[in-house]
C-alpha positions, 0 to 999 in steps of 0.5 A: 292850401293851394289856389289853382283857379285863375282869379283876379286879386280882390284885396287892395294893396293899400288897405290889406297888404298881407292879403294882397301880397298872398293873393298876388303870389298865388293867383299870378302863379309865381309860387304855391304852398307845399305839404311841408309847413313853411316850405314853398314851391317855386312855380316855373314863372317864379323860378324863372325870375330867380334864374335871371337874378341868379345868373346876373349875379353869378356873372358879376361874381365871376368877373370879380374872380369868384369861383363856384363850388358845391358842398354837401347838404348834410353837416356832421354835428361835431363840425357844427359845434366847433365854432360855439358862437355860430352854433348858438346863433343857429341852434333853434333853427337847425333841422336834424337827420337822425335815422337812415332807413331803420337804423339810427345814425351814430352822429346826428347830421344837420341839414345845412342852415349855412355851410361855413363849418363843412366848407372850412373843414375841407378847404383847410386841406387845400391851403398850405401857403400864401400862394394858395390865397385868396380862395374865393368860393361861391355856392348856389344852393338851398338852406333850411332854417326851421323858423317858428315865425309866421311863414310868408312866401319868398319873404320868410320860409323854412327853406329858401334859395340863395348864394353863399360866398365864402372867401379867405385872404392872407391879410385883413386889408384884403378881406376888408377890401372885398366888402365894398366890391361885394356890396357893390355887386349886390347893389348893382343887381338889385337896382339894375335887374329888380329895380329895387333900391335899398339902404346900405349900412352896418348892423349892430353887434346884436343884429350881426351874423352869428360868428361874424366880427361885423355884418353889413346889409342892404335894407329895403322898405316895404309898402306897409312901412316895414323894413326887410333885410336884403343882401348881406356881407359878413366880415368874419375876421379869424373866428372860424379860422381859429376854430378850424385851424385855417392856416397858411405859411406866409412869405416869411415862413411863419404860420398865420391864420386866414381872414374870412368873409361870407355873403349872400343874396336870397329869393327874398328879393323876389318877394320884395320886388313883388311888394314894391312894384305891384298894384291892385291888378297884380304883379309888375315885373321889371323887364330884365327879370320878366319870364315873359317881356312881351305878350301879343294879344290878337283882336279877332272875329270869325272873319278876320281870325286867319289874317290877324293870327298870321300877322301876329305870328309874323310879329312874334317871330320878329321879336323873339330873337331879342325878347321873351315873347308870348303869343296868346292865341287861345280862342276860348278867352276874350281879349279882355280876359287875356288882358286881365290875366297878363296884367295879373302876371305882371308882363311888362308890355302888351302888344295888341293887333287887330284888323284895323291895326293891320290896315294901318300897318301898326300895332298898339303897345300897352305898358303894365306900369302906367297902362299907357297905350300908344300906336307904333309902326309895324316896320319899327316894332322891334326898336319900339318894343326895346325902347318901351321895355328900357323905359319901363325898367328905368321908370320902375327904379325911379318910382321905387327910389322916390318911394324909398326916399319918402319912407326915410325920416329923421328924428332929433328927439325920442318923442319925434322918433316914437311919433314918426314910427307910430304914424308914418312907419318907414325908417327913422334916422336918429343918433345912437350912443352905441349901447345895447340897453338903448337899442333894446329900450327903443325896440321894447317901447316902439317895436322898431329896431336898428336895421343898420347904420349908414356907412357914410356917417356925419362928422357930428352925430349929436346926442343919443335919441334914447338916453341923451348921451353922446352919439356914436352913429346915426342909426336906421330905426324901423319895424321890420320883418 
């Protein structure tokens, strides 16, 4: 179904988060449903946010020495079955092409759920010696995973946009060193562009990526207290190298297998941004990813229309070399209707100008995040807008960081963990012995799983919150998407 009429949000974020979230996305015109179940349409403003996140991330990848490439959408079944653990992990989600025109294909083709298998079948021909390494590739594409859980725009869908990093190294030490670099990039862009903090940590073996030796993630906490996985990094060891014979001749003339990593950030981050920053009026988009950073709303009547519009256009022309500006000169809407629409769409800063403002050589700046309103001199408008946008960006990150901190709790006993999960939600940090039985036991009884384990672990962990045996790590327990 589709909502095309511009309306305000009727649901309250704190009372009915799921309904609020859906209305915020549809009525702000970020996205829409498509005729294909579980697959969404990115409307221009939604896609513009992704472009800013993608381009900012891609810039960091290139600075790190990663090169972009593209590989086919379709993957022959024989390749997908080469790495058994990988296949078993994705088998329920794979969509298949079995016919072309009126003819059945001799071999089924998978619509990529991820590209490891087709990449490694090809690049093994590119690598001959240690001089060909490291090989660090990145793809910007879409993937299809035919999940059967309830689809939610941006957060969980059958097709989504992402990056796929695929890297190959001569030594394990080089491969391991890449983890902090890539997670550092993801932390930089999620915090710096989207104003989204997260909890960095290692996944348990039961939660790691299919085919990986170890997986790491940045976990966000949503306003409803549930955790959701953000960007991730996977140390693949030599699992795929063995399956695809990804070898090279080292400096001693001996044949070795490469060491590999994979990593990704997805359009899910846009959904988390909407959820974390938005309010009952609609979206609040951080200035660094906003499709429109400043909207100018002229306050006119029949007598002053020409004069005010002329001044509004002059201010737009002053600003548009530095910022993404929209002049809303629609004459069939009242200023109040315009205010509501741009607040719904999350434009960070509104600039109002009327005849009285012109007489006083000023404009009025209104922040979306706080609704604070102040006058600024016209002669200083470019600098004043820049200062306000910068402050909004910082304030959103500070507010989200404070919210995340208040969502992280500790528990020394199982009763305390259960009580906190039931009453407070969020993330509960508690000792874990490392056994899958305890991990599953907590999940079965509380609905909370281990989303990851902080990389910085204390010297003394304590006893497992579930079984009482010696703990091996502090784990982040949470209900999750």
